[in-house]
Each structure stands twice: as structure tokens, then as C-alpha cells.
C-alpha positions, 0 to 999 in steps of 0.5 A: 500500500503506497502513500498515494493509495492511502491519500496521505501526502508525505512531506519529505521535510518540514517537522521531519527534519526536527525528527531527524535531529531528535533521533540523531541526539538519541543515537549519539547518547545511547546507541554507541555503547556496543561500540565501546563494550570491549574498551569499557568492560574488558578490564572489568571482566579480566579482573573477574577472571572471565574470558572471551566466551563470557564477554561474547555471552554478555554481548550476544545475550544483549543482542538476543534481548534487543532482537527478540524484542521484535516479538512485540515491537510491531504490535507495540508501535501499532498500539503506542506512539514511537515517542512512548516506545523510545522514552521507555527504551532510553530509561531501560538503557540508563537503568541497565548501565546504572546496574552495571556500575555496581556489578561484582560478578558476571551475572550482574552484567548479564542482568544489567547489560544483556537484559536492560540495555539490550531491551532498551536498544530493541525499543529505541531503534525501530521506534526512531526509524518508524518516526522518520519513515512516516515523514520521508519518502524520496529523501528517506535515505538522506534522513536516515543517514543524518539520524544515524550520523548521531550514532557515528558522533558518539562512536567517534567521541565516546572511546576517548571519553571512556578512556579518560574517565576510566584512567581518571575515575575508574570503572564505576564512575565511568559507567554511572556517567554514561548512565546519566548521558543516556538520559539526554536522549529523553530530550530527543524522544520528546520531539518525536511528534507523529505525522499521522495517527498510527494504523489501526490493526483490525485483527478481527476483520483481517482474521475473519477470512481465515476463520470462514467455513463452508457453513458461512458460504452456504448461507449465501448460496442460491436456493436452487443449490441449497439442497445439494449443499445440505446433502454434501458431506463437505458441509458436515466436515466443515461444521465438525471442524468449526466446532472443534476449533479451539481457543488456541487456534484463534489466538494463533491466527491473531498472532499471525496477523499482529506480527505479520508472520505471513511475510515468512512465506516469502522466500525473498524476504527470508533471504533478506533477513537471514543475510542481514542477520549474518552481517549483523552477527559478524559486525557484533563480534568484530566490534567486541574483539577489535579493541582486544585484537589491537591491544593483545595481538598487535600490542597497541596502547589504549590511546592507539586503540581508541584512535583506531576505533575513532578512525572507523567511527569517523569514516562511518559518520562521514559516509552516513552523511554522503552516501545517501546523497549519492545512492538516492541520486543514482537511484541504486536499490538499498539492498544492492548498496547493502551488498556492496558494503558487505563486500567492502567489510569482507575485504577490509576486515580480512586485511585488518586481521593480517595487519600489524603496523599502525599506518596500515591499520588506520587505512583499513580502519577507515575503509572498514568504517566507510563500508560499515556505513553502507550496511548500517544505513541500508538495513532497515531501509531494505526492509522498508523498500520491500514491505508494504507500509502496513507490514513494515512494523512486522517486517522490522520485528521479524528482521530483529528476531532473525538477528537474535537467533543467529547472534546467540547461536552463530555468534556464541560459536565465534566466541568459542572459536576465539577461546579454543584457538587462542587467536584473535586473527583466526576468530576475525577470519571466522567472522568473515566467513559469514560475510562471504556466505551472504555475498555468495548467496545474494549476488546471483539472486540479485543478478537474476532479479535484475535480468528478469526486470530487464526482460520485463521492461523489454516485453513491455516496450515490445507490446507498446511498439505496435501502438506507437506505430498506429498512432504515428500512422 
């Protein structure tokens, strides 16, 4: 269902730009935290005598909570305004960090970071995207890029701030300070004014066709066919099935409608969410291990480590601002840009794993940040371009669930590989296998779609050719 069909004119600006700045502020003060996880909690976990497996478990459980919030985020956004959902998420992030500040054992971090912070992120990300999506159409890529640039600013500045706070005040004061900083996002959340009333999800009306039986159809049959229908054994079977229908089956139908589970019948949609989930899992593991790789394998100081992390974030934020202008101008599909970014990540991370000198690592870090922006920017945009607007909340939720499943399974396996091999380099190459798999599956798929699209255009042009000749005559 397009906006034109609903009679709603998307402004592509106006108050939408205020929404963009508000979301940028929320991202800058909240969603950077995953990028400094290794720097912030590395020493704390080491003092607890915990290994990479525990760090991976905490981060993966956080991602699991984040993404499995997709089970209810679709219905929540339909029922409540994005503003309320975003405010709830920010409060959860702040409370989670507050609990982490007083952690004495690893399970304390699991409760504070994995549960509270993860759930907070799970509410913030789709709510802010839906707020922007309702205001923009043609300029959607640029709007999302500017909003995500806020997260890039946080990723550039926060590694140095975290390092200074850790060196000067220690772990507890640093985490408490970050807990207070996250509350600044409430100012941005207060500005998330909805463009239009949320779409009402009429489960009863949508499910009625699923629950209809031959008995109902028989009521509309013409009189001359009524006797045949009554005598039919099909009617008896339908009536019996209708009587046996339990309350559980009705609930399942409502669940299918509320979460838009019918999208899972679409093979292309499944390919999209699984591919993006693999890239997400690889990125999560790389973000966690990259600071430890630099400090333990390469031998960098905390200052040089923070510098490399800032190089990635700086390139990321620059491309988040510039890339949408280029892709929107050239009208390159969001999924194609995502695939190109995945290829770039594969090359840059493979080079980083084999680099040991500062200059090479800085250059590859910049390239990694540039290509990372393509995947981050076009994640939700790929879903929004494929799903109809009324299916978008459900599509975003299913995308999050796919990420959660792969992070807790494949992601935890990657953490085990690091502990088993005692090698950060082999672990980084294992992460790249996930990226390679996406490239190998998506490339022929997109190529076939491109060929079908061209053939369809040629056939349409060939059908129009006789009419052009007749009008010329």
C-alpha cells in the first residue's frame, strides 16, 4: 500500500527534519555503547577472571534481548506512539548501565547489560526509524543517514571519553556517567511528534477470512443449490471442524496477523533477513574483539586503540552523511548498496586481521568504517523498500528476531572459536566467513532479479511498439 493509495501526502521535510535531529541526539547518547563494550568492560571482566566466551555471552545475550524484542515491537508501535516506545527504551538503557556500575560478578552484567540495555536498544531503534519513515519518502535515505550520523558522533567521541574517565575515575564512575548521558536522549524522544495517527490493526476483520467455513458460504448460496449443499458431506466436515476449533487456534491466527508472520512465506524476504542477520552477527563480534585484537595481538596502547576505533567511527559518520546523497541520486536499490558494503567489510576486515603496523591499520580502519556505513544505513531501509507500509512494523520485528537467533547461536560459536584457538586473527577470519556466505548467496539472486526486470521492461516496450506505430500512422 503506497502513500498515494492511502491519500496521505508525505512531506519529505518540514517537522521531519526536527525528527531527524531528535533521533540523531538519541543515537549519539545511547546507541554507541556496543561500540565501546570491549574498551569499557574488558578490564572489568579480566579482573573477574572471565574470558572471551563470557564477554561474547554478555554481548550476544544483549543482542538476543534487543532482537527478540521484535516479538512485540510491531504490535507495540501499532498500539503506542514511537515517542512512548523510545522514552521507555532510553530509561531501560540508563537503568541497565546504572546496574552495571555496581556489578561484582558476571551475572550482574548479564542482568544489567544483556537484559536492560539490550531491551532498551530493541525499543529505541525501530521506534526512531518508524518516526522518520512516516515523514520521508524520496529523501528517506538522506534522513536516515543524518539520524544515524548521531550514532557515528558518539562512536567517534565516546572511546576517548571512556578512556579518560576510566584512567581518571575508574570503572564505576565511568559507567554511572554514561548512565546519566543516556538520559539526554529523553530530550530527543520528546520531539518525536507523529505525522499521522498510527494504523489501526483490525485483527478481527483481517482474521475473519481465515476463520470462514463452508457453513458461512452456504448461507449465501442460491436456493436452487441449497439442497445439494445440505446433502454434501463437505458441509458436515466443515461444521465438525468449526466446532472443534479451539481457543488456541484463534489466538494463533491473531498472532499471525499482529506480527505479520505471513511475510515468512516469502522466500525473498527470508533471504533478506537471514543475510542481514549474518552481517549483523559478524559486525557484533568484530566490534567486541577489535579493541582486544589491537591491544593483545598487535600490542597497541589504549590511546592507539581508541584512535583506531575513532578512525572507523569517523569514516562511518562521514559516509552516513554522503552516501545517501549519492545512492538516492543514482537511484541504486538499498539492498544492492547493502551488498556492496558487505563486500567492502569482507575485504577490509580480512586485511585488518593480517595487519600489524599502525599506518596500515588506520587505512583499513577507515575503509572498514566507510563500508560499515553502507550496511548500517541500508538495513532497515531494505526492509522498508520491500514491505508494504502496513507490514513494515512486522517486517522490522521479524528482521530483529532473525538477528537474535543467529547472534546467540552463530555468534556464541565465534566466541568459542576465539577461546579454543587462542587467536584473535583466526576468530576475525571466522567472522568473515559469514560475510562471504551472504555475498555468495545474494549476488546471483540479485543478478537474476535484475535480468528478469530487464526482460520485463523489454516485453513491455515490445507490446507498446505496435501502438506507437498506429498512432504515428
